C-alpha positions as CSV (number, residue, x, y, z in Angstrom):
1,M,-23.0,6.8,11.3
2,K,-21.3,4.0,13.3
3,Q,-18.3,2.3,11.7
4,N,-18.1,-1.4,12.2
5,F,-14.5,-2.5,12.7
6,P,-13.3,-5.7,11.2
7,L,-11.9,-8.5,13.3
8,P,-8.1,-8.7,13.5
9,P,-7.7,-11.4,10.7
10,E,-10.0,-9.4,8.5
11,A,-8.1,-6.2,9.3
12,A,-4.8,-7.9,8.3
13,A,-6.4,-9.0,5.0
14,L,-7.7,-5.5,4.3
15,A,-4.3,-4.0,5.2
16,A,-2.6,-6.3,2.7
17,R,-4.5,-4.4,-0.1
18,L,-2.7,-1.2,0.7
19,S,0.4,0.1,-1.1
20,G,3.5,0.9,0.9
21,R,3.0,4.6,0.6
22,Q,-0.7,4.3,1.7
23,R,0.5,2.4,4.8
24,E,3.2,5.0,5.5
25,C,0.7,7.8,5.3
26,L,-1.9,6.0,7.5
27,V,0.8,5.2,10.2
28,L,1.6,8.9,10.3
29,V,-2.1,9.9,10.5
30,G,-2.3,7.5,13.4
31,N,0.6,9.4,15.0
32,G,-1.5,12.6,14.7
33,L,0.2,14.2,11.7
34,T,-1.7,16.4,9.2
35,S,-1.4,16.0,5.4
36,K,0.9,19.0,5.3
37,E,3.2,17.5,8.0
38,I,3.2,14.1,6.3
39,G,4.1,15.7,3.0
40,R,7.0,17.6,4.5
41,L,8.3,14.4,6.2
42,L,7.9,12.2,3.0
43,S,8.8,15.0,0.5
44,L,5.3,14.9,-1.1
45,A,2.8,17.6,-1.8
46,P,-0.1,17.6,0.7
47,S,-2.5,16.9,-2.2
48,T,-0.5,13.7,-3.0
49,V,-0.7,12.6,0.6
50,D,-4.4,13.2,0.5
51,N,-4.6,11.1,-2.7
52,H,-2.8,8.2,-0.9
53,L,-5.1,8.6,2.2
54,N,-8.2,8.7,0.1
55,A,-7.2,5.6,-1.9
56,A,-6.4,3.8,1.4
57,T,-9.8,4.7,3.0
58,E,-11.6,3.6,-0.1
59,R,-9.7,0.3,-0.3
60,L,-10.5,-0.3,3.4
61,G,-14.1,0.7,3.0
62,C,-13.8,3.4,5.7
63,S,-15.5,6.6,6.3
64,S,-12.4,8.5,7.5
65,R,-8.6,8.4,7.5
66,A,-8.6,8.1,11.3
67,I,-10.6,4.9,11.1
68,A,-8.4,3.6,8.3
69,A,-5.4,4.3,10.6
70,Q,-7.0,2.3,13.4
71,I,-7.7,-0.6,11.1
72,L,-4.0,-0.6,10.0
73,E,-2.9,-0.5,13.6
74,M,-5.2,-3.4,14.5
75,A,-3.7,-5.4,11.5
76,E,-0.2,-4.6,12.7
77,Q,-1.0,-5.8,16.2
78,F,-2.5,-9.0,14.9
79,A,0.5,-9.6,12.7
80,G,2.8,-8.8,15.6
81,Q,4.9,-6.3,13.6
82,P,4.5,-3.0,11.8
83,L,3.2,-3.7,8.3
84,A,4.3,-0.3,7.1
85,G,7.9,-0.6,8.1
86,H,7.5,2.3,10.6
87,E,7.3,2.0,14.3
88,R,4.5,4.0,16.0
89,K,5.4,6.8,18.4
């Protein structure tokens, strides 16, 4: 199934729906980290990370966490600064 990506202004509007923790987790997914690695980094259980990521993908209407991370990255680029308060590696 092909995922249609939103245009940058739409991505920014979608990203505004995310909580800070959801953004943090998506940024780290975008950097290639697993739920277990994110959990260690943020002092969260991997299941809690999964809950944040599942909520984020649902809010963004995505089929995967990788696509949600791409939408957040697009929104950050459109805004000209990281929305999550973390720089990408």
